N, C-alpha and C positions, 0 to 999 in steps of 0.2 A: 718365217720357217725359223726354228730353232736348231743347231745343229748339234750334239753330243759326240762328247769324246772319248776315247778309251787311250790305256796304256796297256799292252800286252808283255808283260816282262817275258825274257829271254832266259835261259840257263846255258850262259857261255858265249861265245862270238856270234856273232850275226853279221853279214855283207850280206847290206840289204840288197846293193846293187848287181850280186853276182846270184840273187836267187831272182832278181827282177829278169836279168841276163836269161835262166834258166825259164820263166815262165812265158818269156816274150817268141813265140815259135813264130809269128810274123804272118798269125792264120786269122780269119773272120773268125774268134770264138765270139758267141753271144753274150757269156756272163761272165769275161772279166776283159779288160782294158788296161793295155800298160803304158805309161808315159814315162819320163826321162826318171822322177825321181818318187813314184806311185804305182799303185794300179788300181780299180776302180773295178767294185766286182757286186754282182748284182744275186741276191739271197731269198730264198722265202723262206720265211720262219714263222709257221702255225697262221699260215694263208697271210700271212702280213708280208708283202713288197719290200725289201730293204737295199739302196745302197752304198756300200763303204767305200771309202778311199783310205788307203792302207800305207802309210811311208817307215821307212826305217828310222827306230832314231835310238840314241846310246842306250836306254832303258829294254827297249823290244820294240814292237809294233806301234806304231801310232793309229788310231785309226778315229777317223771321221765319220759320224753317222749324217747322211743327208737328211735335212729337213726334220726329224724326228726325236721326239724323246722317247726310248723305249724302258718296257718295262725290264725288273730286275733280272726275272729267267731270262729274257732275252738277251740279254745281258752276257748275262751268265753263258748261255748256251754261244753266242758268238765268239765270246773271249777262249771256250774251248776249242771251237772248229777252229778258229786261226793257232790256236798252238797246236793243235794235233797236224793241221797241214803243214806248219811250216816246222814241226818237232821240237818246239820251242822248249818244252821238257828235259828232252837229252843234252846233257855236259858233251859237247866235242873232244875235251881234252884229251881224256885216254885214248881217243882213235888217233888223236893227233900226234900223241907220244908213241903211237904202233906205228904207222905211217912214215914218222920222221924217223926212226930203224930201220927200217926196208930203204934198200939199195934203189931198186926200179921206183919206188912210191913216194920218196921224200919230199918230190916236188909240190905235190898235191897237199901237204900241212901248210905251203905259202901261197902257191896258183890257187887255190880253192877256199881259204880262210875263211871261214863265216859262213860256208852255201850249207845252207840246211838241208835235209833230205826232204824233200819237199813233197808230198802225199796225194791222194786225195780221200780226203773226211765222209765222203757221202757215199755209201754203200752203192745205191742204185746208179753211180755215175761212175765209180771202178768197174762196177758189173757190165755197163756198158761199154766202157773203155775196154775193157777185155774181150767183148764180143766183138767189138769193130774191129782192133786190132789184128783178130785172127783172120778175117773177111777182108780186109782192105788196110791199104798203108796210109800214112798220116799226108803224104805227097796230095795222095788223089781224093782223099777223102772231103779236103781242104778245098779243092780246087773249083774253080765258081765255074756252075753249071754241070757239074759233074752228075747232079742230081738230076 
């Protein structure tokens, strides 16, 4: 089995540990597993099941695709997916300048430096989260045996 490696550049600072902390809610998520220094994500692209190991790097996100060599269009999709998910194309320096000048919020420019605005890039997943979030709280939703 051959692994494929990608680097997805980031515009501005990236504190991957803070991003991992945000992603790790301690729940039994079936599509993502959080480890000390990376996370593993299951993804389906064009009916192909892909396992991504994603690490933080000085250059951006370092991605290992387990056991496959993918076609270029799939690689482009994965790069765009992760760049959108982690908001890698936005430079946070203007945000830090504004927050630093605020009396009540200035601690955020150092306490959360490099934390990206992590979103949900998959439209279906975003809609499902919106509907579930209106119906039940996450603590209840993730309890074993709640269903």
